[in-house]
N, CA, C and O atoms as CSV, one atom per row, in Angstrom:
chain,resi,resn,atom,element,x,y,z
A,1,MET,N,N,-6.971,1.444,-14.545
A,1,MET,CA,C,-6.009,1.046,-15.472
A,1,MET,C,C,-6.328,0.199,-16.645
A,1,MET,O,O,-7.377,-0.443,-16.707
A,2,PRO,N,N,-5.396,0.195,-17.604
A,2,PRO,CA,C,-5.914,-0.956,-18.112
A,2,PRO,C,C,-6.074,-2.312,-18.240
A,2,PRO,O,O,-5.286,-3.109,-17.730
A,3,GLU,N,N,-7.364,-2.746,-19.104
A,3,GLU,CA,C,-7.500,-4.007,-18.425
A,3,GLU,C,C,-6.711,-5.398,-18.571
A,3,GLU,O,O,-6.756,-6.490,-18.004
A,4,ALA,N,N,-6.026,-4.865,-19.528
A,4,ALA,CA,C,-4.342,-6.154,-20.082
A,4,ALA,C,C,-3.541,-5.933,-18.783
A,4,ALA,O,O,-2.737,-6.839,-18.563
A,5,LEU,N,N,-3.572,-4.966,-17.896
A,5,LEU,CA,C,-2.926,-4.906,-17.102
A,5,LEU,C,C,-2.853,-6.291,-15.783
A,5,LEU,O,O,-2.055,-7.176,-15.474
A,6,LEU,N,N,-3.917,-5.901,-15.410
A,6,LEU,CA,C,-4.309,-7.057,-14.740
A,6,LEU,C,C,-4.821,-8.452,-14.951
A,6,LEU,O,O,-5.890,-8.233,-15.522
A,7,ALA,N,N,-4.690,-9.939,-14.820
A,7,ALA,CA,C,-5.207,-10.701,-15.772
A,7,ALA,C,C,-6.420,-11.120,-14.844
A,7,ALA,O,O,-7.477,-11.405,-15.406
A,8,ALA,N,N,-6.357,-11.169,-13.700
A,8,ALA,CA,C,-7.151,-11.175,-12.713
A,8,ALA,C,C,-7.099,-10.299,-11.517
A,8,ALA,O,O,-6.670,-10.719,-10.442
A,9,PRO,N,N,-7.487,-9.212,-11.668
A,9,PRO,CA,C,-7.880,-7.907,-11.268
A,9,PRO,C,C,-8.302,-8.292,-9.639
A,9,PRO,O,O,-9.305,-8.984,-9.464
A,10,ALA,N,N,-7.490,-7.813,-8.442
A,10,ALA,CA,C,-7.816,-8.178,-7.300
A,10,ALA,C,C,-6.706,-7.377,-6.203
A,10,ALA,O,O,-5.481,-7.339,-6.091
A,11,LEU,N,N,-8.041,-6.688,-5.376
A,11,LEU,CA,C,-7.603,-5.799,-4.260
A,11,LEU,C,C,-6.747,-6.465,-3.081
A,11,LEU,O,O,-7.224,-7.114,-2.151
A,12,HIS,N,N,-5.286,-6.160,-3.311
A,12,HIS,CA,C,-4.831,-6.725,-2.341
A,12,HIS,C,C,-4.906,-6.451,-0.902
A,12,HIS,O,O,-5.163,-7.220,0.025
A,13,HIS,N,N,-4.503,-4.630,-0.903
A,13,HIS,CA,C,-4.680,-4.056,0.452
A,13,HIS,C,C,-5.030,-2.805,-0.052
A,13,HIS,O,O,-4.728,-2.295,-1.132
A,14,VAL,N,N,-6.261,-2.019,1.624
A,14,VAL,CA,C,-5.770,-0.602,1.589
A,14,VAL,C,C,-5.018,-0.486,2.728
A,14,VAL,O,O,-4.840,-1.282,3.650
A,15,GLY,N,N,-4.522,0.836,2.495
A,15,GLY,CA,C,-3.596,1.522,3.238
A,15,GLY,C,C,-4.101,2.655,4.218
A,15,GLY,O,O,-4.295,3.790,3.785
A,16,LEU,N,N,-4.309,2.334,5.536
A,16,LEU,CA,C,-4.358,3.778,5.913
A,16,LEU,C,C,-3.246,3.977,7.065
A,16,LEU,O,O,-2.730,3.142,7.809
A,17,VAL,N,N,-3.055,5.364,6.955
A,17,VAL,CA,C,-2.285,6.492,7.826
A,17,VAL,C,C,-2.991,6.850,9.321
A,17,VAL,O,O,-3.831,7.746,9.394
A,18,VAL,N,N,-2.601,6.117,10.438
A,18,VAL,CA,C,-2.564,6.593,11.605
A,18,VAL,C,C,-1.522,7.831,12.552
A,18,VAL,O,O,-0.400,8.013,12.079
A,19,ARG,N,N,-1.916,8.687,13.913
A,19,ARG,CA,C,-0.982,8.937,14.546
A,19,ARG,C,C,-0.345,7.619,15.528
A,19,ARG,O,O,0.833,7.369,15.785
A,20,ASP,N,N,-1.674,6.853,15.985
A,20,ASP,CA,C,-1.153,6.207,16.948
A,20,ASP,C,C,-1.530,4.575,16.537
A,20,ASP,O,O,-2.654,4.150,16.272
A,21,LEU,N,N,-0.744,4.097,16.555
A,21,LEU,CA,C,-1.146,2.854,15.763
A,21,LEU,C,C,-1.515,1.438,16.713
A,21,LEU,O,O,-2.008,0.372,16.344
A,22,ASP,N,N,-1.104,1.851,17.971
A,22,ASP,CA,C,-1.616,0.728,19.610
A,22,ASP,C,C,-3.046,1.021,19.320
A,22,ASP,O,O,-3.878,0.131,19.143
A,23,ALA,N,N,-3.345,2.474,19.269
A,23,ALA,CA,C,-4.767,2.788,19.558
A,23,ALA,C,C,-6.021,2.152,17.954
A,23,ALA,O,O,-7.035,1.477,17.776
A,24,ALA,N,N,-4.960,3.000,17.138
A,24,ALA,CA,C,-5.589,1.703,16.080
A,24,ALA,C,C,-5.601,0.693,16.052
A,24,ALA,O,O,-6.648,0.171,15.667
A,25,ILE,N,N,-4.592,-0.078,16.395
A,25,ILE,CA,C,-4.842,-1.497,16.607
A,25,ILE,C,C,-6.270,-1.648,17.752
A,25,ILE,O,O,-7.383,-1.782,17.242
A,26,ALA,N,N,-6.206,-1.632,18.483
A,26,ALA,CA,C,-7.493,-1.625,19.489
A,26,ALA,C,C,-8.441,-1.371,18.869
A,26,ALA,O,O,-9.242,-2.295,18.728
A,27,ARG,N,N,-8.726,-0.213,18.321
A,27,ARG,CA,C,-10.257,-0.424,17.481
A,27,ARG,C,C,-10.327,-0.729,16.706
A,27,ARG,O,O,-11.474,-0.480,16.335
A,28,TYR,N,N,-9.504,-1.517,15.544
A,28,TYR,CA,C,-9.960,-2.399,14.773
A,28,TYR,C,C,-10.140,-3.859,15.255
A,28,TYR,O,O,-11.042,-4.596,14.858
A,29,ARG,N,N,-9.016,-4.258,16.314
A,29,ARG,CA,C,-9.353,-5.118,17.156
A,29,ARG,C,C,-10.969,-5.028,17.924
A,29,ARG,O,O,-11.602,-6.080,17.839
A,30,ALA,N,N,-11.564,-4.046,18.543
A,30,ALA,CA,C,-12.595,-4.135,19.071
A,30,ALA,C,C,-13.740,-4.126,17.812
A,30,ALA,O,O,-14.829,-4.519,18.231
A,31,LEU,N,N,-13.750,-3.766,16.358
A,31,LEU,CA,C,-14.589,-4.309,15.038
A,31,LEU,C,C,-14.746,-5.510,14.624
A,31,LEU,O,O,-15.621,-5.894,13.848
A,32,GLY,N,N,-13.497,-6.461,15.370
A,32,GLY,CA,C,-13.608,-7.808,15.013
A,32,GLY,C,C,-12.747,-8.171,14.275
A,32,GLY,O,O,-12.791,-9.266,13.714
A,33,PHE,N,N,-11.768,-7.300,14.124
A,33,PHE,CA,C,-10.399,-8.197,13.653
A,33,PHE,C,C,-9.622,-8.942,14.229
A,33,PHE,O,O,-9.884,-8.915,15.431
A,34,GLY,N,N,-8.567,-9.782,13.947
A,34,GLY,CA,C,-8.204,-10.926,14.855
A,34,GLY,C,C,-6.893,-9.804,14.912
A,34,GLY,O,O,-6.918,-8.604,14.638
A,35,GLU,N,N,-5.644,-10.725,15.411
A,35,GLU,CA,C,-4.635,-10.234,16.013
A,35,GLU,C,C,-3.578,-9.575,14.903
A,35,GLU,O,O,-3.208,-10.391,14.060
A,36,PRO,N,N,-3.205,-8.652,14.810
A,36,PRO,CA,C,-2.622,-8.056,13.280
A,36,PRO,C,C,-0.943,-8.747,13.273
A,36,PRO,O,O,-0.535,-9.113,14.375
A,37,GLU,N,N,-0.364,-8.853,12.535
A,37,GLU,CA,C,0.829,-8.792,12.354
A,37,GLU,C,C,1.388,-7.142,12.207
A,37,GLU,O,O,0.941,-6.204,11.546
A,38,VAL,N,N,2.712,-7.261,13.250
A,38,VAL,CA,C,2.937,-5.366,13.436
A,38,VAL,C,C,4.329,-5.912,13.086
A,38,VAL,O,O,4.853,-6.859,13.672
A,39,VAL,N,N,5.044,-5.010,11.762
A,39,VAL,CA,C,6.875,-4.793,11.316
A,39,VAL,C,C,6.638,-3.639,11.624
A,39,VAL,O,O,5.614,-2.973,11.771
A,40,GLU,N,N,8.252,-3.376,11.752
A,40,GLU,CA,C,8.763,-2.038,11.136
A,40,GLU,C,C,9.515,-2.200,9.780
A,40,GLU,O,O,9.879,-3.270,9.292
A,41,ALA,N,N,9.692,-0.909,9.237
A,41,ALA,CA,C,10.334,-0.616,8.393
A,41,ALA,C,C,11.122,0.566,8.303
A,41,ALA,O,O,10.859,1.618,7.722
A,42,PRO,N,N,12.237,0.206,9.033
A,42,PRO,CA,C,12.965,1.407,9.415
A,42,PRO,C,C,13.278,2.222,7.882
A,42,PRO,O,O,12.965,3.413,7.859
A,43,GLU,N,N,13.944,1.559,6.480
A,43,GLU,CA,C,13.748,2.223,5.676
A,43,GLU,C,C,12.887,2.595,5.123
A,43,GLU,O,O,13.199,2.365,3.955
A,44,GLN,N,N,11.897,3.066,5.121
A,44,GLN,CA,C,10.592,3.377,4.803
A,44,GLN,C,C,9.889,4.474,6.118
A,44,GLN,O,O,8.908,5.216,6.147
A,45,GLY,N,N,10.659,4.213,6.832
A,45,GLY,CA,C,10.579,5.156,8.131
A,45,GLY,C,C,8.780,4.988,8.505
A,45,GLY,O,O,7.968,5.897,8.675
A,46,VAL,N,N,8.571,3.576,8.547
A,46,VAL,CA,C,6.966,3.346,9.180
A,46,VAL,C,C,6.848,2.197,10.006
A,46,VAL,O,O,7.564,1.246,9.693
A,47,ARG,N,N,6.221,2.090,10.836
A,47,ARG,CA,C,6.053,1.068,11.381
A,47,ARG,C,C,4.069,0.359,10.659
A,47,ARG,O,O,3.126,1.116,10.427
A,48,VAL,N,N,4.045,-0.960,10.518
A,48,VAL,CA,C,2.498,-1.430,9.960
A,48,VAL,C,C,2.140,-2.433,11.025
A,48,VAL,O,O,2.802,-3.068,11.845
A,49,ALA,N,N,0.661,-2.341,10.678
A,49,ALA,CA,C,-0.287,-3.494,11.519
A,49,ALA,C,C,-0.928,-3.813,10.480
A,49,ALA,O,O,-1.557,-2.928,9.901
A,50,THR,N,N,-0.933,-4.893,10.075
A,50,THR,CA,C,-1.811,-5.531,8.963
A,50,THR,C,C,-2.460,-6.830,8.996
A,50,THR,O,O,-1.992,-7.958,8.835
A,51,PHE,N,N,-3.924,-6.331,9.296
A,51,PHE,CA,C,-4.981,-7.309,9.192
A,51,PHE,C,C,-5.549,-8.024,8.568
A,51,PHE,O,O,-6.172,-7.477,7.658
A,52,LEU,N,N,-5.687,-9.608,8.657
A,52,LEU,CA,C,-6.632,-10.018,7.340
A,52,LEU,C,C,-8.230,-9.553,7.694
A,52,LEU,O,O,-8.894,-9.570,8.730
A,53,ALA,N,N,-8.532,-9.083,6.142
A,53,ALA,CA,C,-10.251,-8.888,6.403
A,53,ALA,C,C,-10.642,-9.473,4.654
A,53,ALA,O,O,-10.778,-8.894,3.577
A,54,GLY,N,N,-10.700,-10.611,5.017
A,54,GLY,CA,C,-11.777,-11.467,4.075
A,54,GLY,C,C,-10.464,-11.957,2.743
A,54,GLY,O,O,-9.607,-12.768,3.095
A,55,THR,N,N,-10.442,-11.626,1.879
A,55,THR,CA,C,-9.215,-12.067,0.876
A,55,THR,C,C,-8.035,-10.902,0.881
A,55,THR,O,O,-6.874,-10.893,0.471
A,56,GLY,N,N,-8.488,-10.375,1.234
A,56,GLY,CA,C,-7.598,-8.690,1.557
A,56,GLY,C,C,-7.108,-8.431,2.834
A,56,GLY,O,O,-7.300,-8.910,3.952
A,57,LEU,N,N,-6.367,-7.472,2.326
A,57,LEU,CA,C,-5.959,-7.194,3.645
A,57,LEU,C,C,-5.864,-5.551,4.275
A,57,LEU,O,O,-5.739,-4.695,3.400
A,58,VAL,N,N,-5.909,-5.093,5.606
A,58,VAL,CA,C,-6.055,-3.631,5.638
A,58,VAL,C,C,-4.728,-3.206,6.604
A,58,VAL,O,O,-4.639,-3.511,7.793
A,59,GLU,N,N,-3.962,-2.625,6.028
A,59,GLU,CA,C,-2.658,-2.072,6.090
A,59,GLU,C,C,-2.465,-1.073,6.928
A,59,GLU,O,O,-2.615,-0.029,6.293
A,60,ILE,N,N,-2.139,-0.802,8.335
A,60,ILE,CA,C,-2.407,0.361,9.009
A,60,ILE,C,C,-1.092,1.039,9.453
A,60,ILE,O,O,-0.333,0.305,10.087
A,61,LEU,N,N,-0.620,2.511,9.201
A,61,LEU,CA,C,0.942,2.744,8.723
A,61,LEU,C,C,1.026,3.890,9.626
A,61,LEU,O,O,0.195,4.791,9.510
A,62,THR,N,N,2.058,3.957,10.627
A,62,THR,CA,C,2.256,5.244,10.908
A,62,THR,C,C,3.799,5.560,11.059
A,62,THR,O,O,4.573,4.608,11.157
A,63,PRO,N,N,4.259,6.804,11.081
A,63,PRO,CA,C,5.620,6.754,10.978
A,63,PRO,C,C,6.485,6.825,12.386
A,63,PRO,O,O,6.216,7.264,13.504
A,64,MET,N,N,7.451,6.298,11.910
A,64,MET,CA,C,8.455,6.187,12.711
A,64,MET,C,C,9.541,7.490,12.792
A,64,MET,O,O,10.376,7.725,13.665
A,65,ASP,N,N,9.312,8.033,11.908
A,65,ASP,CA,C,10.324,9.161,12.139
A,65,ASP,C,C,9.628,10.666,11.333
A,65,ASP,O,O,9.162,10.370,10.233
A,66,GLU,N,N,9.510,11.887,11.613
A,66,GLU,CA,C,8.823,12.700,11.013
A,66,GLU,C,C,9.264,13.454,9.405
A,66,GLU,O,O,8.670,14.276,8.708
A,67,LEU,N,N,10.597,12.722,9.238
A,67,LEU,CA,C,10.937,13.024,8.092
A,67,LEU,C,C,10.589,11.916,6.356
A,67,LEU,O,O,11.102,11.885,5.237
A,68,SER,N,N,9.531,11.232,7.008
A,68,SER,CA,C,9.622,10.245,6.141
A,68,SER,C,C,7.853,10.722,4.981
A,68,SER,O,O,7.136,11.695,5.218
A,69,GLY,N,N,7.713,10.105,4.295
A,69,GLY,CA,C,6.917,10.490,3.080
A,69,GLY,C,C,5.569,10.008,4.144
A,69,GLY,O,O,4.633,10.793,3.994
A,70,VAL,N,N,5.340,9.167,4.929
A,70,VAL,CA,C,3.998,8.792,5.320
A,70,VAL,C,C,3.910,10.054,6.446
A,70,VAL,O,O,2.764,10.464,6.634
A,71,ALA,N,N,4.871,10.647,7.135
A,71,ALA,CA,C,4.769,11.334,8.159
A,71,ALA,C,C,4.175,12.824,7.368
A,71,ALA,O,O,3.148,13.440,7.654
A,72,ARG,N,N,5.215,13.156,6.271
A,72,ARG,CA,C,4.700,14.202,5.848
A,72,ARG,C,C,3.042,14.058,5.222
A,72,ARG,O,O,2.325,14.952,5.673
A,73,PHE,N,N,2.554,13.403,4.577
A,73,PHE,CA,C,1.137,12.805,4.737
A,73,PHE,C,C,0.442,13.217,5.387
A,73,PHE,O,O,-0.352,14.132,5.171
A,74,LEU,N,N,0.643,12.495,6.498
A,74,LEU,CA,C,-0.217,12.541,7.279
A,74,LEU,C,C,-0.041,14.112,8.576
A,74,LEU,O,O,-0.741,14.410,9.544
A,75,GLU,N,N,0.722,14.526,8.212
A,75,GLU,CA,C,0.873,16.191,8.356
A,75,GLU,C,C,-0.093,17.017,7.597
A,75,GLU,O,O,-0.819,17.924,8.002
A,76,SER,N,N,0.062,16.461,6.281
A,76,SER,CA,C,-0.922,17.785,5.276
A,76,SER,C,C,-2.311,17.108,4.988
A,76,SER,O,O,-3.102,17.775,4.320
A,77,ARG,N,N,-2.676,15.935,5.388
A,77,ARG,CA,C,-4.094,15.252,4.944
A,77,ARG,C,C,-4.790,14.676,6.620
A,77,ARG,O,O,-5.976,14.349,6.679
A,78,GLY,N,N,-4.158,14.637,7.499
A,78,GLY,CA,C,-4.523,13.518,8.908
A,78,GLY,C,C,-4.731,12.721,8.378
A,78,GLY,O,O,-4.329,12.501,7.236
A,79,GLU,N,N,-5.506,11.949,9.113
A,79,GLU,CA,C,-5.854,10.240,9.230
A,79,GLU,C,C,-6.394,10.290,8.410
A,79,GLU,O,O,-6.782,11.355,7.930
A,80,GLY,N,N,-6.746,8.604,7.696
A,80,GLY,CA,C,-7.443,8.353,6.882
A,80,GLY,C,C,-6.663,7.200,5.969
A,80,GLY,O,O,-5.776,6.403,6.274
A,81,MET,N,N,-7.502,7.495,4.484
A,81,MET,CA,C,-6.154,6.558,3.775
A,81,MET,C,C,-5.384,6.858,3.030
A,81,MET,O,O,-5.382,7.908,2.388
A,82,HIS,N,N,-4.642,6.045,2.985
A,82,HIS,CA,C,-3.142,6.468,2.596
A,82,HIS,C,C,-3.335,6.352,0.853
A,82,HIS,O,O,-3.503,7.250,0.028
A,83,HIS,N,N,-3.243,4.971,0.690
A,83,HIS,CA,C,-2.944,3.907,-0.619
A,83,HIS,C,C,-4.030,2.759,-0.624
A,83,HIS,O,O,-4.484,2.296,0.421
A,84,VAL,N,N,-4.448,2.293,-2.014
A,84,VAL,CA,C,-5.031,1.122,-2.265
A,84,VAL,C,C,-4.129,0.290,-3.403
A,84,VAL,O,O,-3.660,0.733,-4.451
A,85,ALA,N,N,-4.048,-0.953,-2.897
A,85,ALA,CA,C,-2.990,-1.521,-3.490
A,85,ALA,C,C,-3.853,-2.994,-4.299
A,85,ALA,O,O,-4.737,-3.635,-3.732
A,86,TYR,N,N,-3.411,-3.241,-5.493
A,86,TYR,CA,C,-3.917,-3.987,-6.443
A,86,TYR,C,C,-2.325,-4.722,-6.453
A,86,TYR,O,O,-1.183,-4.265,-6.499
A,87,ARG,N,N,-3.098,-6.543,-6.361
A,87,ARG,CA,C,-1.991,-7.783,-6.853
A,87,ARG,C,C,-1.720,-7.663,-8.534
A,87,ARG,O,O,-2.771,-7.502,-9.155
A,88,VAL,N,N,-0.985,-7.693,-9.037
A,88,VAL,CA,C,-0.535,-8.241,-10.048
A,88,VAL,C,C,0.537,-9.474,-10.310
A,88,VAL,O,O,1.411,-10.011,-9.631
A,89,PRO,N,N,-0.069,-9.671,-11.869
A,89,PRO,CA,C,0.548,-11.132,-12.090
A,89,PRO,C,C,2.067,-10.648,-12.147
A,89,PRO,O,O,2.824,-11.082,-11.279
A,90,ASN,N,N,2.416,-10.029,-12.837
A,90,ASN,CA,C,3.795,-9.214,-13.453
A,90,ASN,C,C,4.242,-8.046,-13.364
A,90,ASN,O,O,4.014,-7.298,-14.315
A,91,ILE,N,N,4.956,-7.566,-12.291
A,91,ILE,CA,C,4.761,-6.445,-12.041
A,91,ILE,C,C,5.407,-5.317,-13.240
A,91,ILE,O,O,4.902,-4.353,-13.814
A,92,LEU,N,N,6.872,-6.004,-13.302
A,92,LEU,CA,C,7.487,-5.565,-14.446
A,92,LEU,C,C,6.616,-4.642,-15.724
A,92,LEU,O,O,6.724,-3.491,-16.149
A,93,ALA,N,N,5.603,-5.969,-16.102
A,93,ALA,CA,C,5.252,-5.804,-17.285
A,93,ALA,C,C,3.824,-5.096,-17.013
A,93,ALA,O,O,2.932,-5.134,-17.860
A,94,ALA,N,N,3.662,-4.385,-15.647
A,94,ALA,CA,C,2.487,-3.957,-15.530
A,94,ALA,C,C,2.938,-2.309,-15.431
A,94,ALA,O,O,2.255,-1.395,-15.893
A,95,LEU,N,N,4.193,-2.146,-14.753
A,95,LEU,CA,C,4.708,-0.983,-15.505
A,95,LEU,C,C,4.851,-0.304,-16.639
A,95,LEU,O,O,4.495,0.821,-16.989
A,96,ARG,N,N,5.520,-1.306,-17.236
A,96,ARG,CA,C,5.661,-1.154,-18.589
A,96,ARG,C,C,4.564,-0.331,-19.775
A,96,ARG,O,O,4.594,0.538,-20.646
A,97,THR,N,N,3.660,-1.251,-19.130
A,97,THR,CA,C,2.213,-1.030,-19.730
A,97,THR,C,C,1.278,0.564,-19.324
A,97,THR,O,O,0.469,1.206,-19.994
A,98,LEU,N,N,1.884,0.799,-17.832
A,98,LEU,CA,C,1.371,1.951,-17.170
A,98,LEU,C,C,2.086,3.082,-18.071
A,98,LEU,O,O,1.381,3.877,-18.693
A,99,GLU,N,N,3.701,3.155,-18.146
A,99,GLU,CA,C,4.375,3.830,-18.887
A,99,GLU,C,C,4.062,4.350,-20.012
A,99,GLU,O,O,4.150,5.506,-20.425
A,100,ALA,N,N,3.602,3.178,-20.585
A,100,ALA,CA,C,3.310,3.158,-22.249
A,100,ALA,C,C,2.209,4.136,-22.466
A,100,ALA,O,O,2.145,4.800,-23.500
A,101,ALA,N,N,1.278,4.236,-21.431
A,101,ALA,CA,C,-0.340,4.572,-21.384
A,101,ALA,C,C,-0.362,5.622,-20.894
A,101,ALA,O,O,-1.471,6.156,-20.890
A,102,GLY,N,N,1.021,6.556,-20.145
A,102,GLY,CA,C,1.142,7.864,-20.089
A,102,GLY,C,C,1.057,8.478,-18.975
A,102,GLY,O,O,1.055,9.695,-18.791
A,103,TYR,N,N,0.930,6.956,-17.598
A,103,TYR,CA,C,0.686,7.020,-16.043
A,103,TYR,C,C,1.874,7.275,-15.899
A,103,TYR,O,O,2.817,6.929,-16.612
A,104,GLU,N,N,1.866,8.187,-14.520
A,104,GLU,CA,C,2.999,8.971,-13.618
A,104,GLU,C,C,3.580,8.119,-12.466
A,104,GLU,O,O,3.223,8.190,-11.290
A,105,LEU,N,N,4.729,7.129,-13.086
A,105,LEU,CA,C,5.112,6.081,-12.142
A,105,LEU,C,C,6.044,6.679,-10.979
A,105,LEU,O,O,7.067,7.266,-11.329
A,106,ILE,N,N,5.791,6.578,-9.835
A,106,ILE,CA,C,6.949,7.371,-9.039
A,106,ILE,C,C,7.799,6.023,-8.887
A,106,ILE,O,O,8.847,6.576,-9.222
A,107,ASP,N,N,8.123,4.951,-8.699
A,107,ASP,CA,C,8.370,3.682,-8.956
A,107,ASP,C,C,8.647,2.983,-10.678
A,107,ASP,O,O,7.837,2.337,-11.343
A,108,ARG,N,N,10.026,3.377,-11.042
A,108,ARG,CA,C,9.836,2.898,-12.330
A,108,ARG,C,C,10.262,1.566,-12.549
A,108,ARG,O,O,9.860,0.969,-13.548
A,109,GLU,N,N,11.111,0.970,-11.651
A,109,GLU,CA,C,11.456,-0.234,-11.243
A,109,GLU,C,C,10.449,-0.812,-9.844
A,109,GLU,O,O,9.640,-0.063,-9.297
A,110,PRO,N,N,10.630,-1.959,-9.500
A,110,PRO,CA,C,9.870,-2.489,-8.149
A,110,PRO,C,C,10.870,-2.192,-7.205
A,110,PRO,O,O,11.980,-1.760,-7.514
A,111,ARG,N,N,10.490,-2.418,-6.057
A,111,ARG,CA,C,11.566,-2.387,-4.368
A,111,ARG,C,C,10.583,-3.139,-3.671
A,111,ARG,O,O,9.400,-3.313,-3.963
A,112,LEU,N,N,11.147,-3.498,-2.850
A,112,LEU,CA,C,10.841,-4.108,-1.444
A,112,LEU,C,C,9.572,-4.027,-0.600
A,112,LEU,O,O,9.791,-3.653,0.551
A,113,GLY,N,N,8.461,-4.254,-0.857
A,113,GLY,CA,C,7.657,-3.753,-0.056
A,113,GLY,C,C,7.772,-4.267,1.452
A,113,GLY,O,O,8.621,-5.153,1.552
A,114,VAL,N,N,7.240,-3.993,2.456
A,114,VAL,CA,C,6.863,-4.416,3.753
A,114,VAL,C,C,7.210,-6.013,4.243
A,114,VAL,O,O,7.466,-6.665,5.255
A,115,HIS,N,N,7.068,-6.123,3.094
A,115,HIS,CA,C,6.224,-7.872,3.516
A,115,HIS,C,C,6.796,-8.695,2.655
A,115,HIS,O,O,6.424,-9.785,2.220
A,116,GLY,N,N,8.063,-7.843,2.387
A,116,GLY,CA,C,8.729,-8.920,0.841
A,116,GLY,C,C,8.368,-8.678,-0.092
A,116,GLY,O,O,9.270,-8.480,-0.906
A,117,PHE,N,N,7.083,-8.540,-0.579
A,117,PHE,CA,C,6.960,-8.495,-1.926
A,117,PHE,C,C,7.462,-7.596,-2.855
A,117,PHE,O,O,7.705,-6.444,-2.496
A,118,PRO,N,N,7.693,-8.031,-4.241
A,118,PRO,CA,C,7.880,-6.436,-5.210
A,118,PRO,C,C,7.000,-5.490,-4.901
A,118,PRO,O,O,5.998,-6.103,-4.534
A,119,VAL,N,N,6.809,-4.398,-4.841
A,119,VAL,CA,C,5.979,-3.832,-5.075
A,119,VAL,C,C,6.203,-2.388,-5.882
A,119,VAL,O,O,7.390,-2.066,-5.826
A,120,ALA,N,N,5.352,-1.396,-6.644
A,120,ALA,CA,C,5.654,0.191,-7.048
A,120,ALA,C,C,4.570,0.418,-6.838
A,120,ALA,O,O,3.676,-0.428,-6.842
A,121,PHE,N,N,4.399,1.876,-6.563
A,121,PHE,CA,C,3.791,3.187,-6.555
A,121,PHE,C,C,3.496,3.731,-7.707
A,121,PHE,O,O,4.474,4.028,-8.393
A,122,VAL,N,N,2.321,3.989,-8.200
A,122,VAL,CA,C,1.604,4.929,-9.268
A,122,VAL,C,C,1.264,6.278,-8.470
A,122,VAL,O,O,0.657,6.373,-7.403
A,123,HIS,N,N,1.852,7.366,-9.318
A,123,HIS,CA,C,1.612,8.586,-8.766
A,123,HIS,C,C,-0.223,8.822,-8.762
A,123,HIS,O,O,-0.950,8.114,-9.459
A,124,PRO,N,N,-0.898,10.215,-7.623
A,124,PRO,CA,C,-2.299,9.952,-7.283
A,124,PRO,C,C,-2.414,10.868,-8.417
A,124,PRO,O,O,-3.622,10.941,-8.647
A,125,ARG,N,N,-1.889,11.474,-9.096
A,125,ARG,CA,C,-2.400,12.319,-10.430
A,125,ARG,C,C,-2.454,11.569,-11.173
A,125,ARG,O,O,-2.839,12.201,-12.157
A,126,SER,N,N,-2.290,10.133,-11.588
A,126,SER,CA,C,-2.466,9.413,-12.537
A,126,SER,C,C,-3.701,8.401,-11.963
A,126,SER,O,O,-3.911,7.444,-12.708
A,127,VAL,N,N,-4.425,8.462,-10.928
A,127,VAL,CA,C,-5.454,7.538,-10.734
A,127,VAL,C,C,-6.360,8.366,-10.341
A,127,VAL,O,O,-7.314,7.760,-9.853
A,128,HIS,N,N,-6.501,9.680,-10.339
A,128,HIS,CA,C,-8.102,10.263,-9.755
A,128,HIS,C,C,-7.826,10.420,-8.243
A,128,HIS,O,O,-8.684,10.144,-7.404
A,129,GLY,N,N,-6.364,10.959,-7.868
A,129,GLY,CA,C,-6.277,11.520,-6.794
A,129,GLY,C,C,-5.592,10.041,-5.682
A,129,GLY,O,O,-4.746,10.293,-4.824
A,130,VAL,N,N,-5.974,8.986,-5.836
A,130,VAL,CA,C,-5.417,7.727,-5.132
A,130,VAL,C,C,-4.233,7.463,-5.341
A,130,VAL,O,O,-3.953,6.975,-6.436
A,131,LEU,N,N,-3.098,7.719,-4.290
A,131,LEU,CA,C,-1.998,6.685,-4.324
A,131,LEU,C,C,-2.259,5.249,-4.538
A,131,LEU,O,O,-3.046,4.674,-3.786
A,132,THR,N,N,-1.730,4.679,-5.400
A,132,THR,CA,C,-2.052,3.340,-6.228
A,132,THR,C,C,-0.578,2.664,-6.296
A,132,THR,O,O,0.408,3.037,-6.932
A,133,GLU,N,N,-0.765,1.433,-5.348
A,133,GLU,CA,C,0.490,0.512,-5.027
A,133,GLU,C,C,-0.247,-0.751,-5.741
A,133,GLU,O,O,-1.415,-1.137,-5.687
A,134,LEU,N,N,1.196,-1.372,-6.612
A,134,LEU,CA,C,1.067,-2.575,-7.358
A,134,LEU,C,C,1.917,-3.605,-6.700
A,134,LEU,O,O,3.026,-3.125,-6.467
A,135,VAL,N,N,1.810,-4.847,-6.313
A,135,VAL,CA,C,1.828,-5.940,-5.691
A,135,VAL,C,C,2.201,-6.662,-5.961
A,135,VAL,O,O,1.295,-7.485,-5.829
A,136,GLU,N,N,3.444,-7.417,-6.526
A,136,GLU,CA,C,3.295,-8.989,-7.319
A,136,GLU,C,C,3.639,-10.000,-5.878
A,136,GLU,O,O,4.532,-9.895,-5.037
A,137,VAL,N,N,2.658,-10.868,-6.005
A,137,VAL,CA,C,2.154,-11.825,-4.816
A,137,VAL,C,C,2.614,-12.927,-5.530
A,137,VAL,O,O,1.814,-13.223,-6.416
A,138,PRO,N,N,4.025,-13.971,-5.473
A,138,PRO,CA,C,4.014,-14.730,-6.319
A,138,PRO,C,C,2.844,-16.072,-5.824
A,138,PRO,O,O,2.454,-16.346,-4.689
A,139,SER,N,N,2.479,-16.765,-7.214
A,139,SER,CA,C,1.174,-17.866,-7.129
A,139,SER,C,C,1.584,-18.910,-6.177
A,139,SER,O,O,2.743,-19.322,-6.124
A,140,ALA,N,N,0.624,-19.343,-5.418
A,140,ALA,CA,C,0.455,-20.732,-4.384
A,140,ALA,C,C,1.262,-22.257,-5.052
A,140,ALA,O,O,1.214,-23.310,-4.415
């Protein structure tokens, strides 16, 4: 991504897709992670467990229905890495910068993410095969 896009590049979270969320939660707890926040996002067709991991997060997703994008991903690629998310100071400016640079955007406008922050996705074809999420988190 262009350097100007991220004033202070920061990993926000990594997203992993699994078939059995409860089993994944147990595995990550055994690795030493604390209690996750678990939310359902029926509008996105996912159930999500989010663990604190240093200054970032690990987000584990499982599909709630077989028609969701996450369900299709799981069916075609299996369990594992789903996406990487980066914190951006201004998501609209980031999207305009990427679009002008020729990136293929999944979202041309931000939408509300699972945790209520504005998010937008960049197509994996534009980022070397990695589904990339931009997250605008209000400054503290």
